[in-house]
N, C-alpha and C positions, 0 to 999 in steps of 0.2 A: 616243401615247395610253397612259395608265397603266391597263391592264386590271385590275390587282389591286384597284382600288376600285370596279369596275363590277359591276352586276347585269345579267346577260344572259339573255334569254328566247328560246327557239327554238320557233316553231310547227311542228308536224310533226316534233317532236324525236326520235321513235322511228324515223324513216325513215333511208334510207342516208346522206343528207347530214347529217341531224341527229346521228346517232351519230358520224360521223367528225369533225364540227365540235366536238362536245363532247369527244371523245377528245383532239383537238389543244389545245383550250382548257385542259383539265385538266392535260395534260402539259407545256405550254409557256407558258401565259399566266396561269393561276391567278386567274381573276376571283373576286370576293367571293362571288358566288352565280350558279349557272346553273339556270334553270328549264326543264324539259322539258314543253312543252305539247302534248298530243295527246289523241285521243278513245278510244284503244284501251287498256284497262287491262291486257290480256294482253301486249301488246308492251312496255308499261312494266315489267311484272313480269319478262318475259324479259330486258329490257335491264338491269335491276337485277341479276338473277342472272348475267348475262354479265360482271359486274365494274364496271358503272356505278353504284357505290354510294358515291361520294365524299361527304365531309361537306358540301361546298358545293352538292351537287345537290339539287334539289327536283323532285318529279313532280306535275304538275297534270293532272287529267283535265278535258278541255274541248274544245269544238268551235269553230272559228273562226266558225261560224254563230251562236254565242251571244255577243252583245255584252256582256251583263252579266258573264258568266264571264271574258271577255277583260279587262274593266275591273278585275275583282278580281285577275286574274293579273298585270296590268301595274302594279300598285301598287308604287311605288318602283323600277321597272325603268329602267335607263339605255339599254340597247341591245336592240332586237328584230330577230331574223332571221326573216323570214317565209318558211318553206319548205313549209308545209302546202298541199296541192293535190290535186285529182283529176287524174291525168296520163296514164292509159291511154287512148289515142286511141279505140279501139273502145267502151270503156265510156262515155266522154263522148258519143260519137255516139248510143249507145243510151239514155243517161240525160241528155239535154241540160239539163234544169232542175236536176238535181243538180250538174252541172258548174258551172252559173251560180251556184247558191247557195253553193258552196264557193269557187270560184276568183275570182268577181267580188264577190258580196255578202260573202263571208268576208274578202276583202281590204279592202273598205270598212269592215267592222267593226274590223279591225286598225288601220286609219287613225284611226277615231273613238276607239277606246280609247287609242291612243298620244297623241292630242291631249288627251283628257280627263285623262290621267295624267302629262302632261308628260314623256314618254319623250324622250330626247335624240336618238337616231338609229334609224331604221327602214330596213332594207335588205331588199328583196323579191327572191326568186329567180324569174327568168323563163327563157325558152327560145328557141332559134332558130325554133321553130314559131310564135312571135308575130309574125314578120316576114312580111308578105303571107300571112296564114293562109288555109289551104284546109280546115281542119277546126275543129270546135267547140273543141277543147282550145286550139289556137293562138289562136282568136278570144277566148277567155276570158282568156288570158294577156296578149294585147294590151290588152284592156280594163283588166286589173289594172295593167299598166305605166302606162297613161294616168292611172289613178286615183292611183297613187303619185307620179308626177311632178308633176301639177297640184295635189295635196293640199298641197304646200308653200305654196300661196296661202292655205290655211286656217290656217297656223301662227300668223300675226299676231304677237302678243307672246309666243307659246309658243316654246320653244327647240327644238322637234322639227324634224328634217330627214328627208325621205323620198327614197330613191334606189332603183335597181334594178341587178341584175346579170343579164346575159343570156349564156348560153353553150349549147354543143351537147350531144350525147349524152354521158352519163357512163358510162364503161366499167365494167361490173359492178354498176351500181346496180340497185335493184329495178325490174324492167321492162326491163332492158337485153337486147339480143339475144344477148349472149355466153352466158348460161346456157341460152338456147333452143338455140343451136347445139351446146352441149355435150351437151344432152339428145338432140338429133336425131342426133348423131354415133354414138350407141349403135346406131341402126338402120342405119347405113351410108349415109344419105342426108340432105342438108341442103337446105332450101328457101330461096331468096331471091326477091324480087319482080321485080328487074330487074338484069341484070348491069352496067348503066351506073351504078347508084346509088352516090352518095357521101354521106358524113356527116362533120361535125365531131366530133372526139373529145377528151375531157378526162378525166383520172383523178379519182377522188373526192377524193383529197388535194389535187390541183392546184385543183380547184373550191373547196374549203374555204379554202385559203390565199389564193386570189384574193379571196374574199368578205371575209376578214379585212383584207386590204390596202385594199379598197374602203371598208370601214367606217371605217378610220383616216383616209382622205383625202376622204370624201364631204362636199360642201357642201350638197347638196339639189337634186334635179331631174335628176341624171345617170342615164344608163343605161350601165353599164360593160360592155365587151365584151372578153374576153381574146383575145390572139392565140394560136390553137391550131391543131394540124395537122388535115388531112383524111385520110380513108382510103376506099378502095373497099370496099364491102360484100362483094364477091366475094373480095377479098384477105383480109378478115376470116374468111370461111368457109374459105378454103384454109389459113389459119394455124391455125385451131382444129381443123379436121378434114381434114388433107391427103389422107387416103385415101378420104374420103367422096365419093359422087356428088352433084353440085350440080344441083338442079332449079329451073328458072325458072317461077314461078307467076303472074307478072303483078302490077302495082302495085295495092295495096289501096285501097279508098275512103279519102280523107283523107290519103293518103301522097304525098310529093313525091319527084321523082327526085333533086333536090339541095336542100340546105337553105341558107338565107340568114341571116347574122347582122347585116348592115347593108345596107339597100337603097340604090339610087341616090339616092332622095329624102332618106333620112336622112343620107347621106354629106355633104350640104351643111351639115349641122349638127354633124358629127362631127369630133373632133380626135384625132390620132394621137399616142400616146406609145410608149415603147420596147417595152412588153410588153402594151399594151392600146389600145383605142379608147374614146373617151368621147363618147356621143351627148348633146349638150346640149339643153336644153328649147327647143322651137320657139316657144313663147309663154310668156314669164315674167310671170305675173300677180302676182308678189310683189315687193315692194320690198326688195332686199337687195343689198349690194355683193358680187358674186361675179365672180371672174376664173378662167375655166377654162383651164388650161394645156394646150398641145399644138400640133401642126402641122396646118394645114388640108390636107384630102385633095384629090387632083386631081379635076377635073370628070369625072363619069361613073363614079366609083369604086363598086364593088359587092363586098362581102365574102361570097362564097358558097363552098360546099364543093367546087365543081368548078373554081373559079379561084384556089384558095389557092396561096400560095407555099411552104407547108409540107405535106409529105406523109409518111405512114407507109408503109413497105414491109412485106412479109410478115414479115421478121425483126424489125422494130420492133414489129409487132403481137404476135408471139409473146412478146416480152419483156414487153409490157404485160399480156397475158392469162394469162401463166404463174401469177401469184399467184391470179387468179380461178379458174383451173382447179384449183389446189390446194384452195381453199375449197370448190369444187364437189364434189371427191372426198371431202372431209371432212364434207360435208353442212351447210356453214355458209351456203350461199346459199339464201335462202327466197324 
């Protein structure tokens, strides 16, 4: 793909993912234009003052709940990365209709605007919490995934293609547990909910580069899942604050002991590649010649954070969290 003649729009462009995506795009891919679409004018102002002031950058104030504004923003756009979402689990539980309006109806609006404006490719960001969800956030992201996959049926004569990327916790992103542990460390005590808890982990840069690769190869209808390592949350606590006391407080409502990126049922539709899995659509309602490459998974396969073949030990975790700790000391983590 020749990115230099593409116009790229990122919903939620002022978030952790959006800023890293735009940074890599500007430094390495030089698209014709990048549009930052978000609803917070202060974050856009701060982003511009932080050095995101390139000639190819455009800042659009808008909410994914506003279909008319999306249609205006998507005019002559080639590629959309849909990263806007309400993602704090407790906030979604307490404000369920707000989560539905943004994560589900907002995703529907992105799809409608992309169809109406003949956007070429739309890739949505999802989460491991969308697999067998037990909280509202996960349920909204599952619904959003289904919308994006099956919206390929609406493309018809349009050139637009819709796919998703699904990965685990992003180390150091807004809402990550790492800054929480760094703050708690100052008191000499860190709280974790269960000492058996495991999570998938991916760095912000790895997540962005994976998204870029998926945009380049997507045909429409795939859910791309990277092969990423797991870590024990208690090991993370020990890496960040080796001298602190660890208190076990019990699993919170809507929290899982282990996360799943591919369930047993999905595995029957999933193909394995060197660095990723590709969940193919279960029901293809569109007429299109598509051949999804990859190897069939064994019967009963399940990709969860507790049965992973890749694990991070405490030294690995220290290496990953070192730059985040530096940012924390310098007041760059918000």
